[in-house]
C-alpha positions in Angstrom: -41.4 -34.4 -111.7 -39.5 -31.7 -112.0 -35.8 -31.9 -113.6 -34.4 -28.3 -113.4 -31.5 -27.6 -112.2 -31.3 -26.4 -108.4 -30.7 -22.8 -110.1 -33.5 -22.6 -112.6 -35.6 -24.2 -109.6 -35.0 -21.9 -106.8 -34.9 -18.9 -109.9 -38.6 -20.0 -110.6 -39.6 -20.6 -106.5 -38.6 -16.5 -106.0 -40.5 -15.4 -109.0 -43.8 -17.1 -107.7 -43.3 -15.9 -104.2 -43.2 -12.1 -106.3 -45.8 -13.2 -108.2 -47.7 -14.4 -104.6 -47.2 -11.4 -102.5 -48.1 -9.4 -105.6 -51.4 -10.9 -105.7 -52.2 -10.6 -102.4 -50.7 -6.9 -102.1 -54.0 -6.7 -105.0 -56.4 -9.1 -102.9 -55.5 -6.6 -100.0 -54.0 -9.8 -98.2 -51.0 -8.0 -97.8 -48.7 -7.5 -95.7 -48.4 -11.8 -96.4 -47.9 -13.7 -93.5 -45.5 -16.4 -93.5 -48.0 -18.5 -93.1 -50.5 -17.2 -95.7 -47.2 -17.4 -97.9 -47.1 -20.8 -97.8 -50.5 -21.4 -97.9 -50.8 -19.6 -101.0 -47.5 -21.7 -102.6 -49.5 -25.2 -101.6 -53.0 -24.0 -103.3 -50.8 -22.6 -106.5 -49.3 -26.3 -106.6 -52.0 -28.8 -105.9 -54.8 -26.1 -107.8 -52.1 -26.0 -110.8 -53.3 -28.8 -112.6 -57.1 -27.1 -113.0 -55.3 -24.4 -114.7 -53.2 -26.6 -116.5 -50.2 -25.2 -115.5 -46.8 -27.1 -114.0 -46.9 -27.9 -110.7 -43.7 -26.5 -109.0 -43.3 -28.6 -106.3 -45.5 -31.6 -105.8 -44.7 -33.0 -102.4 -44.0 -31.7 -98.9 -44.1 -33.0 -95.2 -47.4 -32.8 -93.4 -47.6 -30.6 -90.3 -49.9 -30.0 -88.0 -49.3 -26.2 -88.3 -50.1 -26.2 -92.0 -48.0 -26.6 -95.4 -44.7 -24.9 -94.9 -42.2 -25.3 -97.6 -38.2 -24.8 -95.9 -36.7 -24.4 -99.2 -39.2 -21.5 -100.3 -38.8 -20.1 -97.0 -34.9 -19.9 -97.7 -35.4 -18.4 -101.1 -38.5 -15.6 -99.3 -35.1 -15.2 -97.0 -32.8 -14.5 -100.3 -35.5 -12.3 -101.1 -35.4 -10.1 -98.2 -31.8 -9.8 -98.4 -31.6 -8.6 -102.2 -34.2 -6.0 -101.5 -37.1 -7.1 -103.7 -39.6 -8.2 -100.4 -39.8 -6.1 -97.7 -40.1 -8.3 -94.6 -41.9 -7.1 -90.8 -43.6 -8.2 -88.0 -40.7 -10.1 -86.9 -41.8 -12.5 -84.0 -40.8 -16.1 -83.0 -43.9 -18.1 -82.8 -44.9 -21.6 -81.4 -46.7 -23.8 -83.9 -49.0 -26.8 -83.9 -45.8 -29.0 -84.2 -44.8 -27.4 -80.5 -42.0 -25.9 -82.5 -40.6 -22.0 -82.8 -40.4 -20.6 -86.0 -39.3 -16.9 -86.8 -42.2 -15.3 -88.9 -42.9 -12.0 -90.5 -45.0 -10.4 -93.0 -44.3 -9.3 -96.5 -44.7 -6.8 -99.0 -43.2 -6.3 -102.1 -40.2 -3.6 -102.7 -42.1 -2.0 -105.6 -39.2 0.1 -106.6 -37.1 -3.0 -107.7 -39.6 -5.7 -107.8 -41.7 -4.0 -110.5 -39.4 -4.4 -113.2 -38.9 -8.0 -112.5 -42.7 -8.6 -112.7 -43.2 -7.1 -115.9 -40.6 -8.5 -117.0 -42.1 -11.8 -116.2 -45.5 -11.2 -117.7 -44.3 -10.2 -121.0 -43.8 -14.5 -121.3 -47.2 -16.2 -122.0 -46.8 -19.3 -119.7 -45.5 -16.7 -116.8 -48.1 -14.2 -117.7 -51.1 -17.4 -117.0 -49.2 -17.6 -113.6 -49.6 -14.4 -112.5 -53.0 -14.7 -113.2 -53.5 -17.9 -111.3 -51.5 -16.4 -108.6 -54.3 -13.8 -108.7 -57.2 -16.0 -108.4 -55.9 -17.6 -105.5 -55.2 -15.1 -103.5 -58.7 -13.3 -104.6 -60.6 -16.1 -103.7 -58.9 -16.5 -100.3 -59.3 -13.0 -99.5 -63.1 -13.9 -98.7 -61.8 -16.0 -96.0 -62.2 -15.2 -92.3 -58.5 -14.6 -90.9 -59.0 -17.1 -88.3 -59.7 -19.6 -90.8 -56.3 -19.5 -93.1 -54.4 -21.4 -89.9 -56.8 -24.2 -90.2 -57.9 -24.6 -93.9 -55.3 -27.1 -95.0 -56.5 -29.3 -92.6 -59.5 -29.6 -94.9 -58.0 -29.9 -98.1 -58.5 -33.2 -99.9 -55.1 -33.4 -100.3 -53.2 -32.6 -97.4 -55.8 -33.0 -94.8 -55.7 -37.1 -96.2 -57.0 -38.6 -93.0 -54.8 -41.7 -93.9 -51.3 -39.4 -94.4 -50.1 -39.0 -90.7 -48.7 -35.8 -89.6 -44.8 -36.5 -90.2 -45.2 -38.0 -93.7 -45.0 -37.1 -96.7 -47.9 -35.6 -99.1 -46.9 -36.6 -102.5 -49.3 -35.4 -105.0 -47.4 -35.0 -108.0 -44.3 -36.1 -107.6 -43.8 -39.9 -107.7 -47.6 -40.5 -107.5 -50.4 -38.8 -108.9 -52.9 -38.9 -105.5 -54.3 -35.3 -105.8 -57.6 -35.3 -104.8 -57.7 -31.2 -104.4 -57.6 -30.9 -108.2 -60.5 -34.1 -108.5 -62.5 -32.1 -106.0 -62.4 -28.6 -107.4 -62.9 -30.2 -111.3 -66.1 -32.0 -109.6 -67.4 -28.9 -108.1 -66.8 -27.5 -110.9 -69.3 -30.3 -112.7 -71.5 -29.0 -110.5 -72.1 -25.2 -111.3 -74.5 -24.2 -113.1 -72.5 -23.5 -115.9 -71.4 -27.1 -116.1 -69.2 -27.9 -118.7 -68.3 -24.5 -119.7 -66.9 -23.9 -116.1 -63.4 -21.8 -115.6 -60.5 -22.5 -114.1 -61.6 -19.2 -112.1 -64.8 -20.9 -111.2 -63.5 -24.3 -110.1 -60.7 -22.6 -107.8 -63.2 -20.4 -106.0 -65.7 -22.9 -105.5 -63.4 -25.5 -103.9 -61.8 -22.9 -101.4 -65.8 -22.0 -100.6 -66.4 -25.6 -100.5 -63.1 -25.9 -97.9 -64.8 -23.0 -95.9 -68.2 -24.4 -95.6 -66.5 -27.7 -94.5 -64.5 -25.4 -91.5 -67.9 -24.1 -90.0 -69.2 -27.4 -90.1 -66.4 -28.8 -88.2 -65.1 -30.9 -91.1 
């Protein structure tokens, strides 16, 4: 559980968003769509323990359209207002939950954001988180674009059939049922390198596993 103040939590989310958009640009996933931003945010939360990183948000509401964090979206909107993010391709989209949502795509305003990212990377823990965000982006970059909308449905935690749409997916707040983390660790053990598998290898192996499940029909 997190005991940060609201201002501290918002600052952490905004720094995470900047790191995710920067990682997406490096992985050639930018402009980063709203859907992809929230998917990447979810993966950095649910797989954070694989990297021995703190979970920023350990719960979210399960939606048919995939992970979506209203409070993170508000922080992304704030970054646009501050001029740190550039938002393009704005449009209203009817999602899988039959709700209209304003969506766009994000890139960094490097003139302003690079200064913050450089300062952020001067701290070892934030540097490690930045590297983690890049690995998440690189792992997703090998997927076909039509998989981005549905991959969370086969994720071991978000896609848990015991959790209905409209219910809370809690993997690190009040409960510790993080099946995605367990699956990533197990897949890492099955790799040829075995006990010496790196966190990055576990992450890429898990995302490839999700891709295979999608092609196999779940």
